[in-house]
C-alpha positions as CSV (number, residue, x, y, z in Angstrom):
1,X,76.4,7.0,-24.3
2,X,76.5,8.0,-20.6
3,X,79.6,9.9,-19.4
4,X,82.4,7.9,-18.0
5,X,82.1,7.2,-14.3
6,X,85.2,8.4,-12.5
7,X,86.0,8.4,-8.8
8,X,85.5,12.2,-8.8
9,X,82.1,11.9,-10.4
10,X,81.2,9.3,-7.9
11,X,82.2,11.6,-5.0
12,X,80.2,14.5,-6.6
13,X,77.2,12.2,-6.9
14,X,77.3,11.3,-3.2
15,X,77.9,15.0,-2.3
16,X,74.8,16.0,-4.3
17,X,72.7,13.4,-2.5
18,X,74.0,14.7,0.9
19,X,73.2,18.3,-0.1
20,X,69.7,17.2,-1.1
21,X,69.2,15.6,2.3
22,X,70.5,18.8,4.0
23,X,67.9,20.8,2.1
24,X,70.5,22.6,0.0
25,X,68.8,21.5,-3.3
26,X,65.1,21.8,-4.3
27,X,63.0,18.8,-5.4
28,X,63.9,18.3,-9.1
29,X,60.4,17.5,-10.0
30,X,58.5,20.3,-8.2
31,X,61.2,22.9,-7.6
32,X,60.0,23.1,-4.0
33,X,62.3,23.0,-1.0
34,X,62.7,19.5,0.5
35,X,62.5,18.5,4.1
36,X,65.9,18.2,5.8
37,X,66.8,14.6,6.5
38,X,69.8,14.7,8.9
39,X,70.0,11.0,9.3
40,X,70.2,10.5,5.5
41,X,72.8,13.3,5.2
42,X,74.9,11.8,8.1
43,X,74.9,8.4,6.5
44,X,76.3,9.8,3.2
45,X,78.9,11.8,5.0
46,X,79.9,8.7,6.9
47,X,80.2,6.8,3.6
48,X,82.4,9.5,2.2
49,X,84.6,9.4,5.4
50,X,84.8,5.7,5.0
51,X,85.9,6.1,1.4
52,X,88.5,8.6,2.5
53,X,89.9,6.1,5.0
54,X,89.8,3.1,2.7
55,X,91.3,4.9,-0.3
56,X,94.1,6.7,1.6
57,X,97.3,6.4,-0.5
58,X,95.5,5.2,-3.6
59,X,94.1,8.4,-4.9
60,X,95.7,11.0,-7.2
61,X,96.2,14.5,-5.8
62,X,93.0,15.9,-7.5
63,X,90.8,13.0,-6.3
64,X,92.1,13.4,-2.7
65,X,91.6,17.1,-2.8
66,X,88.0,16.8,-4.1
67,X,87.2,14.2,-1.4
68,X,88.7,16.2,1.4
69,X,87.0,19.5,0.3
70,X,83.6,17.8,-0.2
71,X,83.8,16.2,3.3
72,X,84.8,19.5,4.8
73,X,81.9,21.4,3.2
74,X,79.3,18.8,3.9
75,X,80.4,18.6,7.6
76,X,80.0,22.4,7.9
77,X,76.6,22.3,6.2
78,X,75.5,19.4,8.5
79,X,76.5,21.4,11.6
80,X,74.6,24.4,10.3
81,X,71.5,22.3,9.4
82,X,71.5,20.5,12.8
83,X,72.2,23.5,14.9
84,X,75.4,21.8,16.1
85,X,73.5,19.2,18.2
86,X,74.2,16.0,16.3
87,X,77.6,14.4,15.9
88,X,78.8,12.5,12.9
89,X,81.8,10.3,12.5
90,X,85.1,12.2,12.4
91,X,88.3,10.8,10.9
């Protein structure tokens, strides 16, 4: 039986996908580094920002903290990966 899908697990799943696009994780099949995909990473970060906006006031403290911390870290990683040249949606 698969583990229960929680909001926090969903956030971590999206964060892992964004980290993969940012080149932070290796290809799970080959173990080789992956090519950075800034557009893919930006799209996931925008989805997480949208979730933060749309769920405001409806999350428990832990869920809110996880979402805010994930967004903060991914935005920093994005700026580092892009050299600070590309902007993404800010709240």
